[in-house]
N, C-alpha and C positions, 0 to 999 in steps of 0.2 A: 126127733125132727130135726132133721140140717137146718143151720141159720142163715140168712140170708145177707151179702157184706159185697158194700159196694165201694170198688176201687177205683180209683182216678188214678192215671199211671200217662207221663210224663215223655214220648219217644221223641228217639232220633233217630234207631236203623234195629238192624237185631238183635242188639244187648237187649231192647226191651222188650220187641217178642219176644224172647225167650223168658221175660220177667213176669209178661202178660201169659205166658204159658203154661209159667208153675204158677200162676194160681190160679188158671180156670185147672190145675189136678189137683184142688185139695180138692178131699175127702169128708171131709169134717165140712165143708160147708161152700152153697152155694153161693156160687161169687160172679158176679154184674162189675164189668167195667169197662170205665170208661176213656175212653183214650182221647190228649189232644196229642199231634203228630205233625211231624217236620212234613210227609206228606200221605200221599192213600194207601200209607204198608196194606198189602193184600191180608198177610195173615191175623193186622189187629182190628184190621173193619168184619174179617169175617167175625173175630171173636169180642169186641164191645158192646155195645146194647148202646153206646154214642161214640161216634168218634168223630173227633173235629180239623181241620191239614190248618197249621200254623205254618208255615214257611221257615219264619224266622224267633220260631216261640219266643215271641213277643210274651213276658210276664205277664203283663197287661190282660192281655187277649187269652195268654192261659187262666188268668184268676175267673176271669167273666166267666169263659165256660163252664168251670168251678160250680159258682156260684149258681150257673143258670141248673145245675144239676147237686146242691145241695142236700137235698131232702135225701138222698138218694143213696151219701159217696157218706164213708164211713171214715178212708182216709187217704192218702196216697202217699205215690212212690215216684223218685226223676231221676232220673236214666241220666241225662246228659249236661254234659259243665258248663252251658253259657247259659242255662236260664235259677242255675245252682249261685256261681257266679255273682246275677241280677237278681237273688233277693228270692225269687220266685214262692219258695217257704214263709219268709219271710211277712210276705204282702198276705199269700193264700189264709196264711195265720191270724192275720190280724181283720181280712174283712168277713171269712166264713166261719170262724173257730174249729176248724176241720183238720190234724194234724196230718203233717208233711214228714216223709221218709228221707231227709239227705240233712247236709249240712247250714244253719243257718248263712245267710252272704257274709257274717264275718269271719267266719271258719271256712270260705272258702279257697284254701288254702293256693289252689293251682294259679289266683288272682294275682300274683305276681312269684316269682321268680326270688325275684332280690327277700322276700320275706320269710321265705321259704328257708333259703341260705340261711338265714343270719337267725334263724328261728335254730335251727337245726347247732346255728353252731354257738350258742348258749346253752344246749341241752346235751345234744351228744355231738362235742367237737370231734371228735373222735372217725365219726364217719364221714366227711364233707370232707372231700377233695380240695385241693389249694384253689380258691377264688380270688377274685378280686372286682369288685361291685365300677362297673362306668360311669358316669354324672354330666348329660348333656350339657347343662348350665359348669361345669369343670372345664369346659374348653371355648378358645374365643376363633378358635381355627383349627381349621382339618387339619394343618400338618403339628400342633401341637398335642392331638391328641394320637395323633399317626405319635410321633414318637414315644408319649406316653405307653401306648402299647406294643411296641418294640420293644420297648424297656419290660414286660412283662412276660412276652414271648422269647425273650429271652431263658429268665430264669423257672419257665415250660419246657424249653428248650424246642420251641412250636406245637408241642402237645396239647394242642387246646380247644375247648369245645368255646360257641361262641352263643351266648343264650339272652334274647330279648326279656326283657323284663313282663308286659306283660302279655299275653297268649294272641298270636296271630296278627303282633304290632312285627311290621319293617319284613324281614324277608325270613323269620324262623331259626331254629335252630340252625350254626352250622361246624362243622366237624371236620379237625385238621386229616389230609388224607381221605376222607368222603368227597366233599365238598367242594376243597382246594386245594390245593398241594403250594401256593407259594402264600409269603406272607401280603403281596399286593393283592391276591385276591383271597384272603382273610380281612384285611381291613378293609376291602369294600364293604363286605358284606357285614362287618362291625360297623363299621359309617352310613353304612343305610340302615339299621336299628339305633343307632344311636340318636336319630335323627325324629325318632318314636317315643325315647325315653331310655330309662337306665337300664345297660347291657352289664351283664355277668360272662366273666372270659375264667370260665377254672379248669382245670389239668385235665386235660385225659385219661383217661385210664381204662387197664388192660385188666381182662375178666369176662365174667362169664354173668350173665342179666337171668333175674330174674321179678318177678311181678309178686308181692305180699299183697292183700284181702282181707279184711275181717269187718265184719258184723259190730257193731255198737248202739248202743242203744240208750246214750249215756254216761253209764254209770256203770256198764263194764266191754271188755274189749272179748271179741270172739276170732280169733283168728283159724281164715281160712287155709285149705290146701294150697302150699305154692301152685305158681303152672307159669307161664314162658312162653314171652311173645314172641313171636315175626316181625322186625318191625322192617327190614329193607325189601325191595320189593320183591327181587328175583334171587330166586335156587342158588347155595352156597354166597347167603347174606349178602350180595351185591346189590348196585343200585340204588335209588334215592329210599327214606327213610316215607313210611307210611302214617296210614290210624292203625296196622296191624292186620296182616296177611295170614294172622291164624295163632296157631298156640296150642298146648299141651299140658296134660295132669299127667302121675303119674299114679299108683295104685294107691298109696301112703300119701300124708302130709309133706314130703319132700318130694325135689327132685334129682333123679340119677347124677348128677354133677356134684349137688349138693352134700355135703357130711350133716346129723343130729346137728354138731356144735351149730356149726349155721342157723339149724333152721330156730337155734333153739337162744340164739346170741339176737335174729332179726324181732324173735318175738319181745324182748328186751330191751331193744329198740325204740320201739314204736309203743310200748308199755311206757317209755320213758318220757315218749312226746306225746303221749295219750292223758299223763298226768299231770305234765306240766301245763292242760287243756282243760281239764275237767276242772279246773278247781272253780273256774271264774264263770263258768256258763252248766248247769249238772247237763242237759239234755240237748246241747244245742250241734253237738257232735255223731246223733244220730244218725245211720242209714250205712254210707261205708266209707268213714269219714278220713281214712287209712286207702288208699290204694298207690303202694308205694312199691317202684322202682330201683330194686337195689340191683348195683354190682360186684359179684364176688372177685375182692381178686388177692392178693397173695399178704396183705394186712389187714385182713376180712373185709365184713362187707361193709361197699358204702352208699350213700344213699344216692341215686340221680335224682330224681323226681316226688312230689307225692301227689295227688289229686286226694279233689273231696267228691268221687262219684265212684260206680265199678269201673273195673277194667272192661275195656273194650277191644280184644274179643277175650277178655279173663274169664271173666263172671259167667262166660258163655259155659263153660270149663263146668265151674260149678253147681249150679241152678235144676240142669237133671238130675244131678246124683241126690237134691236133696231127698233125705228120707222124715223129715221133719216136715210139716207138712205147713208149705210159702207163705199164707195166712198165719196162723197161728205164731210163727217165726216174726212175722211181721208187725204185731200184735202185741206181741212181749218186747219188742223195740220200741212202740209205744208206753208200755207200760212199764219200764226200767228194769224187766228181770229178765234179760238173755242173758244164761251164762253158758251154754250149749247148744249148739248144732250138729246134731247125726246127716250122718252120709253113708250112701254106701261104699262101700270097700273096691275101687274099682278106678279103672285109666279110661281117659274124656283126649280127643283128638278136633278142634275147632282148625277148619282151611275154610278159607272167603274167596266167592270166586266172584274175580272185579271185570268191570270192563275195557278195554284195549287204552283207553285214554287213562286212565290209573295208573300209577307209577309208572309212566313214563312210557309203554309196553310197548305202545304204536310204533314209536320212537326207535327202542330200542329194536326188535326187532319186526320191521314191517310185511315181512314174508313169512311169518305166524300167523298176523291177523286172517279173519277171513271176512274179508271187510262186503260181502254180499249179505254178513249177519248185521254189522255193526246199525246200533240203533233199531234191530229188527224185536220183536218180539219174546219172552223167554218162557219157556215149558219146562215146566214145575213137576207134571204129574205123572213123569217118570220120575220122579226124587221122593215125592209122595207116596208111590207104592213103594218104593224099597221103607219109606219108611214104617208102612203098617206090614211089613214084612219079617222087618227087623225086630219087630212089639218090643219097641220105646229104645233099642239102642241106638237108633240115628234117630235125627232130629234137625228137622230145615224151619230155616231162622229170613226170611222174608228180611234181605234192610234198605240200601240205597235203589228204590225199584217205585215201578206208581200204577197203580189200578188204573186203566182207563176201558172201560165198557168191562165183558170179560178177559182183556190182557192186559200180562204184565211187561214194563218197560223197565228198564235198567237205567238208570241218570248215569252222575260223571261220580261219584264215590261206593263203596265197594258195598257189591250185588245183591248176594246171598252165601248164608252160613253157612257151616253143614256139622253138625258133630256126629263122632261118633264116637261110641260108649265098648269097652269091653274089660277082658281081666287082665289085659293090660295095654301097653304103648304100638305096641308095633298093628296088633290086634284091631284096638280105637284106630286106629292109621288108617287102616283097611277099609274100615267099616266107613268113616269120611270118606276116603277117596272116591267109593264105590255111589258115593251118593253125591258128591258133586261133578263124577263123571257119567250121573242121571239126570243132569241137569243141561237143557239145550238153549243154541239162540242165543240173539244180544252182540256173540263175539269175545263170548268170554272164556278168559283164565284165571287160573291159579298158579302158585307156587308147586314145587311136584315136591320138596324136603320138607318137606315140615313136620315135626318128630318121627324125620329119620333114623334107623341106624346107625346111619352112618355121618348123619347130624352129630346126633344126644355121642356118640363114641368119641369125635374129637371136643365135645365141651368138656367129656370127661378127662380129657388128657391134657387139654390145656390147663381140668383146672388141679391135679396134680402135681403140673409141669410148676403153675403159679409158687402151690404151696409150699413146695422145693426151696421155696426160699427164702424161705418167714427163717 
């Protein structure tokens, strides 16, 4: 007899739709899903026995939703960073006793970029770029801060990245050569952020980026295969940074531009961080406490940042490839005995389709915007038909869209994620693009070069050149 399991999911977009899909595909359990959602996501509405819209993902309201159904819920899983940072696990476990898969508030490392850098400096100093922390209380005037900053820029030869300590404070991360090309522009960005709190100014690194993720039960760290995210909005890595326009995973555990030593080094670095933390509280880190952005440089891997949540889009590359039952994985995380995860040996490519306002597309390419389709409903029927024809090798996950009546309307962020799965990256990419092209309406657009042979080839050549400098 199949056992019934109740799971609550805190959702923001396509990442959590992929989680719900992985839960509902369980063969060992009859899964009832309870979703606390940022918007009325049609995928979650269809698959949940109870669905609540909490636009600001307020942890108190999330907790009340769980309390209302606590007799039917066995555990919960959280995707977005905001409720993790605000302590949703602490609150839900205290008030209901229902275990939650995500780190506790104390270990939501993305809450402070300053604390991240200081932790890395203590445990793995060799992976830190050169950095300096600026505090607003240290400066009595704008001129004094400007002089101090310029001295540091002299040392960095202007190759700098400006990062606010807290998420979403000020004007966000700014990069020399991308967001500003003069010291005056950089200082204006820096000063605006300094009004909100501490700011890190660190060395801009030259290299190729990879995303490392690992499941954790509090005692064991289980590394997942590497993925490559595409942050920039437009083809050729042009335009502003976004939440991620897509990502790819190769057939094995590494990426085409990485060596076996690169992979082993990443695992060793993250394990050192994990051993530093796990001494304090055994189960506080369960979930995906290490979603690490590595930059592979001529000096080896460096850490750009770490997050205490699954990657979006990177976890979408992984979940459809799980050979182990996702419910069993979750239960082992809660029991503290997850030591291995089995995945199918396939490549996957994720591509997002987004509205014209996203990433500055409408301003950069007004002639390409189908103005008659702006704010119109989107049609996923052809994409869903393809999903069936591809027999599990294509999956469509709605993200920042809202169900109104029987119609689906895009919102302001990434609208729909499509993942293609195949025996190699190029074939997976073609499947993903086929699904993307099948999505109609809403004046949606996408990057065309995600996981392309040309882009991957440039990454390989870049790393070969950098390794030649060692």
